[in-house]
N, C-alpha and C positions, 0 to 999 in steps of 0.2 A: 504494500500500500504506500502511495506517495505521501510525503509530508505536505501539508497545506500551510505550514508556517512560513510566511514570506516577510517576516519582520527584517528590517535591514540589520546587517551585522556591522559592528563597529570595530574597525581595526585601528590600532594606534601604533604607528611605526615608531621604533625607538630613535629618537633624535637626540644627539648630544648637543650641548650648547657650545657655541664658539665663545671663547673668553677674550675680551677686548680690554686692553689696559691703557690705551691712548686714543686721542682723536684721530691720529694718523692710521692706527690699526682699524678703527671703526670706518673711516673713509675707504680704506682698501677693501674692507669686508663688503661695504655697499657696492663698490665697483665690481665685485666678483659675482653679484647677483644678476639674474635675468632681468630684474626690474631696475637695473642701474640707471638707465636713461631717465627714469622718473624721479630718481633720487639726486640728480645733479645739483639742483638748487640747495639741497641740504648739504651735500658734499662741499659745495662752494662756501657755505657758511662755516662749516667745520674747519676747513682749511684756512679761512680768514681769521679765525679766533686767535687773537694774539695778546690778550690780556685776561686776567682771571675771570672777570665778570662775563666776558664774551665766551670764554671756554665753558663756564657753568651753563650759559644759555645754549651753547652748541650741544653739550651733553644732554641737556633737557630735551632739546629738539630731536636728537637722535633717539633717546629713550622713548619719546612719544611715537616717533615713526616706527621703531622696532616693535613696540607694543601693538600699534595699529596693524602692522603687517604680519604680526605673530612670528617674528624672526627669532630663531633659537640662539639668543645671545645672552651672555652674562657679563656684566661690567665689573671691573676690578678697579677700585680707587687707588 
């Protein structure tokens, strides 16, 4: 007898996180993604951050983007 259970099965691939310790590493990570062309404005901001307040804001922008795109990253201060 055939099973009539057609509920969707949920597969969760094991994804390891990429550890990023600097804005340069984060920018390189973004460039390596298939969506890199859409991240160019963010990459520009990250590369232009040359003082502590700008760096803080660039990290915040990166974190927001990474969260929105569900990127498997872990930031190390």
